[in-house]
C-alpha positions as CSV (number, residue, x, y, z in Angstrom):
1,M,1.2,5.4,19.9
2,A,4.9,6.4,19.4
3,V,6.9,4.8,16.7
4,A,10.6,4.4,17.0
5,F,13.2,5.0,14.2
6,D,16.8,3.9,13.8
7,R,19.6,6.2,12.8
8,H,18.9,5.6,9.1
9,G,15.4,7.0,9.5
10,D,13.7,3.6,9.3
11,E,11.5,2.0,11.9
12,D,13.3,0.0,14.5
13,P,11.9,-3.5,14.6
14,Q,12.9,-4.1,18.3
15,A,11.5,-0.8,19.4
16,L,8.4,-1.5,17.5
17,G,8.1,-4.7,19.3
18,A,8.4,-3.0,22.6
19,V,5.6,-0.6,21.7
20,A,3.5,-3.7,20.6
21,A,4.3,-5.3,23.9
22,E,3.0,-2.2,25.8
23,A,-0.2,-2.4,23.7
24,F,-1.0,-6.1,24.4
25,G,0.3,-5.9,27.9
26,H,-2.7,-3.8,29.0
27,E,-5.5,-6.1,27.7
28,T,-4.1,-9.5,28.8
29,T,-3.2,-8.2,32.3
30,R,-6.6,-6.6,32.7
31,Y,-8.6,-9.7,31.9
32,L,-6.6,-11.7,34.3
33,C,-7.0,-9.0,37.0
34,G,-10.7,-9.4,36.5
35,A,-10.5,-13.2,36.7
36,A,-9.2,-12.7,40.2
37,Y,-12.7,-11.7,41.3
38,T,-14.6,-14.3,39.2
39,D,-12.5,-17.4,39.0
40,A,-11.7,-18.8,42.5
41,G,-9.6,-21.7,41.0
42,F,-7.3,-19.3,39.0
43,R,-7.1,-16.9,42.1
44,D,-6.0,-19.7,44.4
45,A,-3.5,-21.1,41.8
46,V,-1.8,-17.5,41.5
47,L,-1.5,-17.2,45.3
48,T,-0.2,-20.7,45.7
49,R,2.4,-20.0,43.1
50,G,3.4,-16.9,44.8
51,R,4.1,-18.6,48.0
52,E,6.6,-21.1,46.3
53,G,9.6,-18.9,47.0
54,F,12.0,-21.6,45.6
55,R,10.2,-22.1,42.2
56,A,11.6,-20.5,39.0
57,R,9.6,-17.8,37.3
58,A,8.0,-18.8,34.0
59,P,8.2,-16.6,31.0
60,E,5.0,-14.5,30.7
61,V,3.5,-13.2,27.4
62,G,1.8,-9.8,28.1
63,V,1.1,-10.4,31.9
64,D,2.1,-8.1,34.7
65,V,2.4,-10.8,37.4
66,A,2.8,-8.4,40.3
67,M,-0.5,-6.6,39.3
68,V,-2.6,-9.8,38.8
69,T,-1.2,-11.2,42.2
70,D,-2.2,-7.9,43.9
71,H,-5.8,-8.2,42.7
72,C,-5.9,-11.8,43.7
73,R,-4.9,-11.0,47.2
74,R,-7.4,-8.0,47.3
75,A,-10.3,-10.4,46.2
76,L,-9.4,-13.1,48.8
77,R,-9.0,-10.4,51.5
78,S,-12.4,-8.9,50.7
79,K,-14.1,-12.3,51.0
80,A,-12.2,-13.2,54.2
81,V,-13.3,-9.9,55.9
82,R,-16.9,-10.5,54.7
83,D,-17.0,-14.0,56.1
84,L,-15.3,-13.0,59.4
85,V,-17.8,-10.2,60.0
86,L,-20.7,-12.6,59.2
87,C,-19.5,-15.2,61.7
88,P,-21.0,-13.5,64.8
89,L,-24.3,-13.1,63.0
90,S,-24.3,-16.7,61.9
91,V,-23.8,-17.8,65.6
92,V,-26.6,-15.5,66.8
93,V,-29.0,-17.0,64.0
94,L,-28.2,-20.5,65.1
95,L,-28.6,-19.8,68.7
96,A,-32.0,-18.0,67.9
97,A,-33.2,-21.0,65.9
98,A,-32.3,-23.3,68.8
99,A,-34.2,-21.0,71.2
100,T,-37.2,-20.8,69.0
101,Y,-37.7,-24.5,68.2
102,G,-36.4,-25.5,71.7
103,S,-38.0,-25.3,75.1
104,F,-36.3,-22.2,76.4
105,G,-39.5,-20.1,76.6
106,M,-37.9,-16.8,75.4
107,G,-40.9,-15.7,73.4
108,L,-40.4,-13.5,70.2
109,L,-36.9,-12.3,71.2
110,P,-35.0,-15.0,69.3
111,Q,-37.1,-14.5,66.1
112,R,-36.5,-10.7,66.2
113,L,-32.8,-11.3,66.7
114,A,-32.6,-13.7,63.8
115,L,-34.4,-11.2,61.7
116,I,-32.1,-8.4,62.6
117,C,-29.0,-10.7,62.0
118,G,-30.6,-11.7,58.6
119,L,-30.8,-8.2,57.6
120,G,-27.4,-7.4,58.8
121,A,-26.1,-10.4,56.7
122,I,-27.7,-8.9,53.6
123,V,-26.2,-5.4,54.3
124,I,-22.7,-7.0,54.8
125,T,-23.0,-9.2,51.6
126,A,-24.3,-6.4,49.6
127,W,-21.7,-4.1,50.9
128,E,-18.9,-6.4,49.8
129,A,-20.5,-7.0,46.4
130,F,-21.0,-3.3,45.6
131,S,-17.4,-2.6,46.8
132,L,-16.0,-5.1,44.4
133,D,-18.3,-4.0,41.6
134,G,-17.2,-0.5,42.1
135,L,-13.5,-1.4,41.9
136,I,-14.0,-3.3,38.8
137,R,-15.9,-0.5,37.1
138,R,-13.3,2.1,38.1
139,R,-10.0,0.1,37.5
140,L,-10.7,-2.8,35.2
141,T,-12.9,-1.4,32.4
142,R,-10.8,-0.7,29.3
143,E,-10.8,3.1,29.8
144,G,-10.3,3.0,33.5
145,F,-7.4,0.6,33.3
146,R,-5.6,2.5,30.6
147,R,-6.0,5.7,32.7
148,Q,-4.5,4.2,35.8
149,H,-1.7,2.0,34.1
150,A,-0.3,4.2,31.3
151,A,3.0,2.3,31.2
152,P,2.8,-1.5,32.1
153,E,5.6,-3.8,32.1
154,P,4.3,-6.9,30.4
155,H,7.7,-8.7,30.2
156,A,8.8,-7.8,33.8
157,D,9.2,-11.7,34.4
158,S,10.8,-12.5,31.2
159,G,14.6,-13.2,31.1
160,N,17.1,-15.2,29.1
161,L,17.0,-18.3,31.4
162,V,14.1,-20.7,31.6
163,V,14.2,-23.3,34.3
164,Y,11.6,-25.7,33.5
165,S,9.8,-28.6,35.3
166,G,8.6,-31.7,33.7
167,F,9.2,-32.9,30.1
168,S,8.6,-29.9,27.9
169,P,11.4,-27.1,28.3
170,F,9.3,-24.4,26.4
171,V,7.1,-23.5,29.5
172,G,5.1,-20.4,29.0
173,S,4.7,-20.8,25.2
174,G,1.4,-22.7,25.1
175,S,0.4,-25.8,23.2
176,D,2.7,-27.7,20.9
177,L,2.3,-27.0,17.2
178,G,4.8,-29.6,16.3
179,G,8.1,-29.1,14.5
180,W,10.7,-30.6,12.1
181,S,14.4,-31.3,12.0
182,F,17.0,-32.4,9.4
183,A,20.7,-32.7,8.9
184,V,22.7,-30.9,6.2
185,D,26.0,-32.2,4.7
186,L,28.5,-29.3,5.0
187,E,31.0,-31.0,2.8
188,R,28.7,-31.4,-0.3
189,A,29.6,-28.4,-2.6
190,R,27.1,-26.6,-4.7
191,D,27.2,-27.6,-8.4
192,G,26.4,-25.4,-11.4
193,V,27.1,-22.0,-12.7
194,Q,26.6,-20.3,-9.5
195,A,28.9,-22.8,-7.4
196,R,31.2,-21.2,-4.9
197,P,34.1,-22.7,-2.9
198,L,33.1,-24.3,0.4
199,R,33.7,-22.0,3.4
200,S,33.6,-22.9,7.0
201,F,31.5,-20.8,9.5
202,E,30.7,-20.5,13.1
203,L,27.3,-21.1,14.5
204,A,27.2,-17.5,15.9
205,D,27.5,-16.3,12.3
206,L,24.5,-18.5,11.2
207,Y,22.4,-17.3,14.2
208,R,23.2,-13.7,13.4
209,H,22.1,-14.2,9.8
210,I,18.8,-15.9,10.8
211,D,18.2,-13.2,13.3
212,G,18.8,-10.5,10.6
213,G,16.4,-12.3,8.3
214,F,13.5,-11.9,10.9
215,K,14.4,-8.3,11.6
216,A,14.2,-7.5,7.9
217,L,10.6,-8.6,8.0
218,R,10.0,-5.4,10.0
219,L,6.9,-6.9,11.8
220,P,5.9,-4.4,14.7
221,N,4.7,-7.4,16.9
222,L,7.8,-9.4,16.5
223,Q,9.9,-10.3,19.6
224,L,13.5,-11.9,19.1
225,S,15.5,-13.3,22.0
226,R,18.1,-15.9,22.8
227,K,17.5,-18.0,25.8
228,L,19.0,-20.8,27.8
229,F,16.7,-23.9,28.8
230,V,17.6,-26.1,31.7
231,S,15.7,-28.6,33.8
232,G,15.0,-27.6,37.5
233,R,16.6,-30.9,38.6
234,A,19.9,-30.2,36.9
235,I,20.9,-26.7,38.3
236,R,21.7,-27.7,41.9
237,G,25.4,-26.8,42.4
238,D,25.5,-24.4,39.5
239,R,25.8,-21.1,41.1
240,R,25.4,-19.3,37.8
241,F,21.8,-20.4,37.8
242,L,21.1,-21.1,41.5
243,P,23.1,-18.8,43.7
244,D,21.3,-20.0,46.9
245,V,19.8,-23.5,47.1
246,H,17.0,-22.2,49.4
247,K,15.9,-19.6,47.0
248,R,14.4,-19.3,43.4
249,P,16.7,-19.6,40.5
250,V,17.7,-16.5,38.6
251,S,15.8,-15.6,35.5
252,R,18.6,-13.7,33.9
253,V,22.2,-14.4,33.3
254,D,25.0,-12.5,31.6
255,E,24.6,-12.4,27.9
256,A,28.2,-13.8,27.4
257,L,27.2,-16.9,29.3
258,V,24.2,-17.3,27.0
259,E,26.2,-17.1,23.9
260,S,28.8,-19.5,25.2
261,Y,26.2,-22.2,24.7
262,A,25.5,-21.4,21.1
263,S,27.7,-24.1,19.8
264,G,25.3,-26.7,21.5
265,V,27.9,-28.8,23.2
266,S,25.9,-29.1,26.5
267,N,23.3,-32.0,26.9
268,E,21.7,-30.3,30.0
269,V,21.7,-26.6,28.9
270,R,20.2,-25.9,25.6
271,Y,20.4,-22.6,23.6
272,Y,17.5,-21.5,21.3
273,L,16.8,-18.5,19.2
274,C,13.2,-17.6,20.2
275,V,10.9,-15.9,17.7
276,E,7.7,-14.6,19.1
277,V,4.7,-12.8,17.3
278,V,1.9,-11.5,19.7
279,D,-1.3,-10.4,18.0
280,W,-5.0,-9.6,18.8
281,S,-4.1,-7.6,21.9
282,G,-2.3,-10.6,23.5
283,E,-5.0,-13.0,22.7
284,L,-2.8,-14.9,20.2
285,A,0.9,-15.7,20.5
286,V,3.0,-17.8,18.2
287,T,6.4,-18.7,19.3
288,Q,9.0,-20.6,17.3
289,F,12.2,-22.0,18.7
290,I,15.3,-22.7,16.4
291,R,18.5,-24.4,17.3
292,F,21.6,-25.5,15.3
293,R,24.3,-28.0,16.1
294,K,27.4,-28.8,14.2
295,L,28.8,-32.4,14.3
296,S,31.8,-33.1,12.3
297,S,30.8,-32.2,8.8
298,K,27.1,-32.2,9.5
299,L,24.7,-29.3,10.5
300,F,21.6,-30.3,12.5
301,V,18.6,-27.9,12.2
302,E,15.8,-28.0,14.7
303,F,12.6,-26.1,14.7
304,S,9.6,-26.2,17.1
305,A,6.5,-24.0,17.2
306,F,4.0,-23.3,20.0
307,L,0.7,-21.4,20.3
308,L,-1.0,-19.4,23.1
309,P,-4.6,-19.3,22.2
310,P,-7.1,-16.7,23.5
311,L,-8.1,-16.7,27.1
312,R,-11.0,-18.7,28.6
313,P,-14.3,-17.3,27.2
314,A,-15.6,-16.2,30.6
315,Y,-12.8,-13.9,31.2
316,Y,-13.9,-11.7,28.3
317,D,-17.3,-11.0,30.1
318,L,-15.2,-8.2,31.8
319,D,-15.9,-6.1,28.7
320,K,-19.7,-6.4,29.4
321,V,-19.3,-4.3,32.5
322,H,-20.5,-0.8,32.0
323,P,-18.2,2.0,33.4
324,R,-21.0,3.5,35.3
325,L,-23.4,1.6,37.9
326,R,-26.8,1.6,36.2
327,F,-30.1,1.1,38.2
328,K,-30.7,-2.4,36.8
329,D,-27.2,-3.3,37.7
330,G,-27.8,-2.2,41.3
331,V,-31.0,-4.2,41.4
332,R,-29.3,-7.2,40.1
333,I,-26.4,-7.0,42.6
334,L,-28.8,-6.5,45.5
335,A,-31.1,-9.4,44.5
336,V,-28.1,-11.7,44.3
337,S,-26.8,-10.4,47.6
338,V,-30.0,-11.3,49.3
339,V,-30.0,-14.8,48.2
340,K,-26.2,-15.2,48.7
341,S,-26.5,-13.9,52.3
342,W,-28.8,-16.8,53.4
343,F,-26.1,-19.3,52.2
344,L,-23.4,-17.4,53.8
345,Q,-24.8,-17.3,57.2
346,I,-24.4,-21.0,57.2
347,L,-21.1,-21.2,55.3
348,A,-19.3,-18.3,56.7
349,P,-18.0,-19.9,59.9
350,L,-16.9,-23.0,57.9
351,L,-15.0,-20.8,55.3
352,T,-13.4,-18.7,58.0
353,F,-12.3,-21.9,60.0
354,G,-10.9,-23.3,56.7
355,R,-8.9,-20.1,56.1
356,L,-7.6,-20.2,59.6
357,L,-6.4,-23.8,59.2
358,N,-4.7,-22.7,55.9
359,A,-3.1,-19.8,57.6
360,I,-1.7,-22.1,60.3
361,G,-0.4,-24.6,57.6
362,L,1.3,-21.6,55.8
363,W,3.0,-20.6,59.0
364,G,5.8,-23.3,58.7
365,L,5.7,-23.5,54.9
366,E,9.2,-22.0,54.5
367,G,10.6,-24.4,56.9
368,K,8.9,-27.4,55.1
369,Q,10.3,-26.2,51.8
370,R,13.8,-25.9,53.1
371,K,13.5,-29.3,54.7
372,A,12.3,-30.8,51.3
373,I,15.3,-29.1,49.5
374,N,17.7,-30.4,51.9
375,E,16.6,-34.0,51.9
376,D,16.1,-34.2,48.0
377,L,19.3,-33.6,46.1
378,L,17.3,-33.7,42.9
379,F,14.8,-31.2,44.1
380,D,13.0,-29.7,41.0
381,Y,13.3,-25.9,41.0
382,G,11.6,-25.5,37.7
383,C,8.2,-24.0,36.7
384,A,5.7,-26.2,34.7
385,Q,3.3,-23.5,33.7
386,S,2.9,-19.7,33.3
387,L,-0.2,-17.7,34.3
388,R,-0.9,-17.0,30.7
389,E,-1.1,-20.8,30.1
390,M,-3.2,-21.4,33.1
391,A,-5.7,-18.9,31.8
392,A,-5.7,-20.1,28.2
393,G,-8.9,-21.3,26.6
394,K,-9.5,-24.3,24.2
395,E,-11.2,-22.5,21.3
396,W,-10.8,-19.6,19.1
397,R,-12.9,-16.5,19.9
398,V,-12.9,-15.1,16.4
399,Y,-12.5,-17.1,13.1
400,F,-9.8,-14.6,11.8
401,Q,-7.7,-15.5,14.8
402,K,-7.1,-19.0,13.3
403,L,-6.2,-17.6,9.9
404,D,-3.8,-15.0,11.5
405,K,-2.2,-17.8,13.4
406,E,-1.5,-19.6,10.2
407,M,-0.2,-16.4,8.6
408,H,2.4,-15.8,11.3
409,H,3.5,-19.4,11.6
410,K,4.0,-19.8,7.9
411,I,5.7,-16.4,7.3
412,L,8.1,-16.9,10.1
413,Q,8.7,-20.5,9.1
414,Q,9.5,-19.6,5.4
415,Q,11.6,-16.7,6.5
416,M,13.8,-19.1,8.6
417,L,14.2,-21.5,5.8
418,D,14.9,-18.9,3.2
419,S,17.6,-17.4,5.4
420,L,19.2,-20.7,6.1
421,V,19.4,-21.4,2.3
422,D,20.8,-18.1,1.6
423,F,23.5,-18.5,4.3
424,L,24.5,-21.9,3.0
425,D,24.6,-20.9,-0.6
426,D,26.8,-18.0,0.3
427,H,29.2,-20.6,2.0
428,G,29.2,-22.9,-1.1
429,V,27.1,-25.6,0.5
430,D,24.7,-27.7,-1.6
431,T,21.2,-26.7,-0.6
432,S,19.2,-28.8,-3.1
433,E,17.9,-31.2,-0.4
434,I,16.9,-28.4,1.8
435,K,14.9,-26.7,-0.9
436,E,13.0,-30.0,-1.5
437,R,12.3,-30.3,2.2
438,T,11.1,-26.7,2.3
439,V,8.5,-27.4,-0.4
440,H,7.2,-30.4,1.6
441,I,7.2,-28.5,5.0
442,L,5.4,-25.4,3.6
443,N,2.8,-27.4,1.5
444,N,1.8,-29.5,4.4
445,G,0.8,-26.5,6.6
446,V,1.4,-26.8,10.4
447,I,3.3,-29.8,11.2
448,V,1.4,-31.6,14.0
449,S,3.6,-34.5,15.0
450,G,2.7,-34.9,18.7
451,G,1.0,-31.5,18.8
452,S,-2.4,-30.6,20.1
453,I,-3.4,-27.9,17.7
454,N,-3.7,-28.1,13.9
455,A,-4.5,-25.7,11.1
456,Q,-8.2,-26.6,11.1
457,G,-9.0,-26.8,14.7
458,M,-7.9,-26.9,18.4
459,A,-7.8,-30.6,19.3
460,V,-5.6,-32.9,17.3
461,G,-3.7,-35.7,19.1
462,E,-0.8,-38.1,18.4
463,G,-2.3,-39.6,15.4
464,A,-2.7,-36.3,13.6
465,Q,0.3,-36.7,11.3
466,A,-0.6,-40.1,10.2
467,K,-4.3,-39.0,9.3
468,V,-2.8,-36.1,7.2
469,A,-0.5,-38.6,5.5
470,N,-3.3,-40.9,4.7
471,A,-5.6,-38.2,3.4
472,V,-2.9,-36.9,1.1
473,R,-2.2,-40.5,-0.2
474,R,-6.1,-41.1,-0.8
475,T,-6.3,-37.8,-2.8
476,R,-3.3,-38.7,-4.9
477,E,-4.9,-42.1,-5.6
478,K,-8.2,-40.5,-6.7
479,V,-6.4,-38.2,-9.0
480,S,-4.3,-40.9,-10.6
481,A,-7.4,-43.0,-11.2
């Protein structure tokens, strides 16, 4: 793997982040491509989202959306062709059964036809199964995927504008780990020997200092970006975000426009510094969102953290596939095809008819979407979920992943607080209260106010913060007693 250096001979953090993105982009995309053939629900959801030409694109972490969509289409097409070819055989079998048990007097001919059609169904079902199995072994095993996709683009759908749907603006970032906020009095000068005169500053300078602190960590899997977040119901009429009301919003705007919102004066459009660490080949992603706002002599500090956990456990079964088709694999596929063919002879006409009705319904989909947009002036163009979020599981795959989540979250959180204190100290602002808050924040681990994941497990609800507070209180009472 190549390592990039800056002009001073040191490793460039942003270039290292790009290298890391390339590495984890392989694995996450590969697993989701495999899910296209094994998870019908996921496949249908991907294809449905692709048909929504008006819906904003969600930020994706380590996912090549075009590649995953292509495999979903390939899997659906393969099954549609199989069922379509099986339809005539199903009709013949049904007619043969009617002739055999009816009073048509056709002798053994219907039975022979039924037997021939049954064997034909087995051949067709096995052919489809072996074809997809061969594709997976050639293209989706770890070695095969890397040979064919040497340079993926895992962040092709990522931009600096997030148009969200629903309540949470941080679509694509996973489960809410919680956060905190506080206000700082900028007119309270620092006391003591190291006191300095109060100096005013712009928020752009503060963001630049915080950004520099993260870069100084020199983490190879760190991604820094500045993004705008706006509701999908609030962009109509704003051609900067929605040039055409009958098309999807843009995912990238001019950087100057993004920085113009750094002062935080807009209620509908919010500016955030986004700090993202991706680890375990894309199985784990911790994202933190930081925002500042100056109101008169006060500085408001906002911090939120989110987690993308590993994928659903079944998706990792892709790694059990041997690159070569072994004899026992062939026997297993053939045996499954024999059993499956008997059910498909009955279901194939129904499945084909259902797909035909679905195709007819999609024929006028664009017109229906245009009509809905024209009639609803508050039409929601936002996206509520990314592909990576759709595929996320509910449990850790390896114990050390939980520890590494804690590590990344706490290191980045402490770095943010340290940089904030350094900046305000340099401008003569009293930071004693911030330092007290910092001790409280860091000593209490992951803040889980309203979150769904805590430091110990993967399922903590609204009452988590109260439970932690009560536990701390009871511990102090025992100690004092």
